[in-house]
VOPAGU-2260 file (C-alpha; in pm, 1 decimal, decimal comma):
REM VOPAGU-2260
SITE   aa  ch    i         X         Y         Z
SITE  MET   A    0       0,0       0,0       0,0
SITE  SER   A    1     125,3     347,9     -73,1
SITE  ARG   A    2    -168,8     584,5     -45,4
SITE  LEU   A    3      49,3     837,0     140,8
SITE  LYS   A    4     366,2     800,3     -66,4
SITE  GLY   A    5     549,9    1132,0     -80,7
SITE  LYS   A    6     343,2    1285,2     201,7
SITE  ASN   A    7     500,3    1417,6     520,7
SITE  ALA   A    8     326,0    1358,3     853,0
SITE  LEU   A    9     382,5    1485,0    1206,0
SITE  VAL   A   10     221,2    1276,5    1481,6
SITE  THR   A   11     231,8    1404,3    1840,8
SITE  GLY   A   12     215,1    1158,5    2128,2
SITE  ALA   A   13     357,2     896,6    1892,6
SITE  SER   A   14     580,0     708,3    2135,9
SITE  SER   A   15     296,6     478,4    2247,8
SITE  GLY   A   16     -68,9     387,9    2212,5
SITE  ILE   A   17    -284,2     535,5    1938,2
SITE  GLY   A   18     -13,9     778,7    1825,5
SITE  GLN   A   19     231,7     493,5    1780,7
SITE  ALA   A   20     -22,9     296,2    1575,9
SITE  ILE   A   21     -94,2     600,4    1357,0
SITE  ALA   A   22     275,9     664,6    1293,8
SITE  ILE   A   23     337,3     301,0    1199,9
SITE  ARG   A   24      33,5     291,3     970,6
SITE  PHE   A   25     134,2     616,0     798,2
SITE  ALA   A   26     479,3     467,4     734,8
SITE  GLN   A   27     317,0     150,1     602,9
SITE  GLU   A   28     114,6     370,8     366,2
SITE  GLY   A   29     435,8     534,7     241,1
SITE  ALA   A   30     449,6     864,0     435,4
SITE  ASN   A   31     757,8    1022,9     587,4
SITE  VAL   A   32     676,5    1035,4     958,0
SITE  ALA   A   33     791,0    1271,3    1234,7
SITE  ILE   A   34     737,0    1091,8    1565,4
SITE  ALA   A   35     688,2    1356,4    1835,2
SITE  TYR   A   36     707,5    1272,9    2205,1
SITE  ARG   A   37     755,9    1452,2    2536,7
SITE  THR   A   38     895,3    1169,8    2750,2
SITE  GLY   A   39     986,5     815,0    2657,1
SITE  GLY   A   40    1263,6     863,8    2403,9
SITE  GLU   A   41    1333,5     490,6    2393,9
SITE  GLN   A   42     967,4     422,5    2315,3
SITE  ALA   A   43     980,9     684,0    2037,9
SITE  GLN   A   44    1287,4     512,1    1890,8
SITE  THR   A   45    1097,2     182,1    1908,7
SITE  THR   A   46     808,3     343,8    1721,7
SITE  ALA   A   47    1053,5     460,1    1453,5
SITE  ALA   A   48    1194,6     106,5    1424,1
SITE  HIS   A   49     843,8     -41,0    1391,4
SITE  ALA   A   50     755,3     223,5    1131,4
SITE  ARG   A   51    1069,5     139,1     932,8
SITE  ALA   A   52     984,8    -231,9     948,2
SITE  ALA   A   53     627,0    -166,4     834,6
SITE  ARG   A   54     733,9     -13,7     504,2
SITE  THR   A   55     661,4    -238,4     208,7
SITE  GLY   A   56     764,1    -270,9    -154,1
SITE  GLY   A   57    1104,3    -104,5    -125,1
SITE  ASP   A   58     952,3     214,0      17,3
SITE  THR   A   59    1231,7     455,6     103,1
SITE  GLY   A   60    1034,0     684,1     332,9
SITE  ARG   A   61    1193,8     830,1     643,0
SITE  GLU   A   62    1119,3     849,7    1011,3
SITE  ILE   A   63    1248,2    1115,1    1247,2
SITE  VAL   A   64    1204,0    1143,7    1621,4
SITE  VAL   A   65    1134,0    1488,1    1768,7
SITE  GLN   A   66    1105,8    1571,0    2137,5
SITE  ALA   A   67     857,6    1844,6    2229,4
SITE  ASP   A   68     619,9    1938,4    2508,8
SITE  VAL   A   69     305,7    2039,4    2317,0
SITE  SER   A   70     202,2    2279,0    2593,5
SITE  ASN   A   71     517,9    2486,1    2536,1
SITE  GLU   A   72     484,8    2717,1    2235,5
SITE  GLU   A   73     862,0    2746,3    2182,5
SITE  GLN   A   74     896,9    2370,0    2172,7
SITE  VAL   A   75     598,7    2345,3    1934,9
SITE  ALA   A   76     765,0    2595,8    1699,9
SITE  GLN   A   77    1092,9    2399,9    1721,0
SITE  MET   A   78     905,2    2074,2    1653,5
SITE  PHE   A   79     758,3    2221,5    1334,4
SITE  ALA   A   80    1092,6    2373,4    1232,3
SITE  THR   A   81    1274,9    2041,7    1274,3
SITE  THR   A   82    1008,8    1852,7    1081,1
SITE  ILE   A   83    1004,6    2107,8     796,8
SITE  LYS   A   84    1384,9    2115,5     784,2
SITE  GLU   A   85    1399,8    1735,7     749,5
SITE  PHE   A   86    1105,3    1685,9     511,4
SITE  GLY   A   87    1077,4    2020,1     327,7
SITE  ARG   A   88     706,3    2064,6     397,3
SITE  LEU   A   89     425,8    1923,0     608,5
SITE  ASP   A   90     114,2    1758,4     465,6
SITE  ILE   A   91     -45,8    1589,6     767,1
SITE  LEU   A   92     -65,1    1694,3    1132,5
SITE  VAL   A   93    -209,3    1453,3    1390,5
SITE  ASN   A   94    -279,6    1622,4    1725,6
SITE  ASN   A   95    -267,5    1303,6    1930,9
SITE  ALA   A   96     -72,9    1402,6    2245,3
SITE  GLY   A   97    -283,8    1400,7    2559,6
SITE  ILE   A   98    -267,9    1323,5    2929,2
SITE  GLN   A   99    -505,2    1242,9    3208,9
SITE  LYS   A  100    -481,5    1233,9    3584,7
SITE  PRO   A  101    -653,8     926,9    3734,4
SITE  ALA   A  102    -844,9    1107,3    4009,6
SITE  PRO   A  103   -1197,2    1236,3    4061,4
SITE  SER   A  104   -1223,4    1602,1    3960,6
SITE  HIS   A  105   -1280,6    1721,6    4317,4
SITE  GLU   A  106    -952,2    1557,0    4423,3
SITE  LEU   A  107    -748,6    1708,4    4138,9
SITE  SER   A  108    -494,5    1968,3    4247,5
SITE  ALA   A  109    -486,5    2302,9    4069,7
SITE  ALA   A  110    -140,5    2219,5    3929,8
SITE  ASP   A  111    -265,3    1886,9    3787,6
SITE  PHE   A  112    -573,7    2056,1    3639,8
SITE  ASP   A  113    -355,7    2324,4    3478,5
SITE  ARG   A  114    -122,9    2059,1    3330,7
SITE  VAL   A  115    -412,4    1858,6    3181,5
SITE  ILE   A  116    -564,6    2174,3    3030,0
SITE  SER   A  117    -225,3    2288,9    2906,1
SITE  VAL   A  118    -154,7    1962,0    2720,8
SITE  ASN   A  119    -504,4    1856,3    2610,9
SITE  LEU   A  120    -658,3    2193,6    2523,3
SITE  ARG   A  121    -384,8    2450,4    2485,1
SITE  GLY   A  122    -141,7    2208,9    2314,3
SITE  PRO   A  123    -354,7    2144,4    2005,6
SITE  MET   A  124    -444,4    2513,2    1986,8
SITE  ALA   A  125     -74,0    2609,6    1999,5
SITE  LYS   A  126     -13,4    2384,8    1700,2
SITE  GLU   A  127    -316,8    2522,6    1517,4
SITE  PHE   A  128    -217,7    2883,4    1590,4
SITE  TRP   A  129     131,7    2811,8    1464,9
SITE  VAL   A  130     -23,3    2715,9    1131,3
SITE  GLN   A  131    -131,4    3073,0    1054,5
SITE  PRO   A  132    -128,2    3234,1     709,0
SITE  LYS   A  133     232,6    3354,6     754,6
SITE  ASN   A  134     347,1    2993,1     799,5
SITE  TYR   A  135      70,6    2797,4     629,7
SITE  ARG   A  136     157,1    2848,6     264,0
SITE  ARG   A  137     532,7    2831,2     326,4
SITE  PHE   A  138     518,1    2475,4     451,0
SITE  PHE   A  139     194,3    2318,5     335,7
SITE  PRO   A  140     134,8    2229,0     -29,8
SITE  LYS   A  141     -87,9    2453,1    -237,8
SITE  ASP   A  142    -358,8    2187,3    -280,0
SITE  VAL   A  143    -436,0    2183,5      93,8
SITE  PRO   A  144    -723,8    2422,8     169,6
SITE  ALA   A  145    -631,1    2700,2     412,9
SITE  ASP   A  146    -955,2    2689,6     607,0
SITE  LEU   A  147    -833,1    2910,4     890,0
SITE  ALA   A  148   -1168,3    3083,7     949,8
SITE  ALA   A  149   -1321,7    2744,8    1024,3
SITE  ARG   A  150   -1032,2    2663,4    1256,7
SITE  ARG   A  151   -1086,9    2984,8    1449,0
SITE  ALA   A  152   -1459,4    2909,7    1477,2
SITE  TYR   A  153   -1373,5    2556,8    1587,1
SITE  ALA   A  154   -1144,2    2696,0    1858,1
SITE  GLY   A  155   -1430,3    2901,8    1998,8
SITE  GLU   A  156   -1666,5    2604,4    1988,7
SITE  LEU   A  157   -1403,9    2385,0    2152,1
SITE  LEU   A  158   -1361,4    2625,0    2444,1
SITE  GLU   A  159   -1737,5    2669,0    2483,7
SITE  SER   A  160   -1794,1    2293,0    2476,9
SITE  PHE   A  161   -1517,4    2240,1    2731,0
SITE  ALA   A  162   -1662,9    2501,0    2965,3
SITE  ARG   A  163   -2011,1    2351,8    2940,7
SITE  ARG   A  164   -1892,3    1998,2    3008,1
SITE  ALA   A  165   -1642,6    2090,6    3278,3
SITE  PHE   A  166   -1885,9    2293,1    3484,8
SITE  ARG   A  167   -2224,9    2133,6    3415,5
SITE  ARG   A  168   -2208,2    1872,8    3693,2
SITE  PRO   A  169   -2089,8    2109,5    3969,1
SITE  VAL   A  170   -2357,0    2364,6    3870,4
SITE  ASP   A  171   -2627,1    2095,5    3853,4
SITE  ARG   A  172   -2522,5    1960,0    4193,2
SITE  ALA   A  173   -2528,0    2306,1    4348,2
SITE  ALA   A  174   -2866,4    2378,5    4189,0
SITE  SER   A  175   -3007,6    2046,3    4314,8
SITE  ALA   A  176   -2890,9    2118,3    4667,8
SITE  TRP   A  177   -3032,2    2469,5    4647,5
SITE  MET   A  178   -3367,8    2342,7    4515,2
SITE  ALA   A  179   -3391,2    2083,4    4794,6
SITE  TRP   A  180   -3338,1    2356,4    5048,4
SITE  SER   A  181   -3571,2    2619,3    4899,3
SITE  PRO   A  182   -3913,0    2568,2    4732,2
SITE  ALA   A  183   -3877,8    2917,4    4580,4
SITE  ALA   A  184   -3548,5    2816,2    4420,5
SITE  ARG   A  185   -3709,9    2499,4    4284,8
SITE  ARG   A  186   -3982,0    2708,0    4116,5
SITE  LEU   A  187   -3722,5    2943,7    3973,3
SITE  TRP   A  188   -3501,6    2661,2    3839,0
SITE  THR   A  189   -3777,5    2441,1    3696,0
SITE  GLY   A  190   -4025,7    2712,1    3601,2
SITE  ARG   A  191   -4302,8    2523,0    3787,8
SITE  ARG   A  192   -4474,4    2536,3    4119,0
SITE  ALA   A  193   -4335,2    2293,4    4372,1
């Protein structure tokens, strides 16, 4: 298979899991692959070896390994610069990097919450903001649509959706407690007589 032959891909969070599988599959399909990771350099090298082994039919594609913390804008810019320097342009970007903290939200420290938001929400936006008109046409081929207005709208929707989901349960719990305590509050919240 070589549906991606001659294409250049950057996959974040590619040292393990879904990102690793994507990087290997892209290599199998003929793409040059930049394997981005924050920690786990040995795992990233293993991903590169698996990607190399997955190439078929004498495919001479390349794999590079790039270390970057996606929540750090300077490192994101360096990640793009390294990838572009090695491949000449970028055709595919997979925003796969993400983290989670295995704790109920009310037990999450402010530092842990900030780190999760920084990687999972701000990280993809940093990469999207880097791909602005000043950079977009320099590095992406002309046949890729520069749909930046849609990306900006998507960013707003993403933040709104996050806010709604993040705060719905605490607000609903507070409202439920308030309604149990006050019949007047119950009427106000439900719009009915209690």
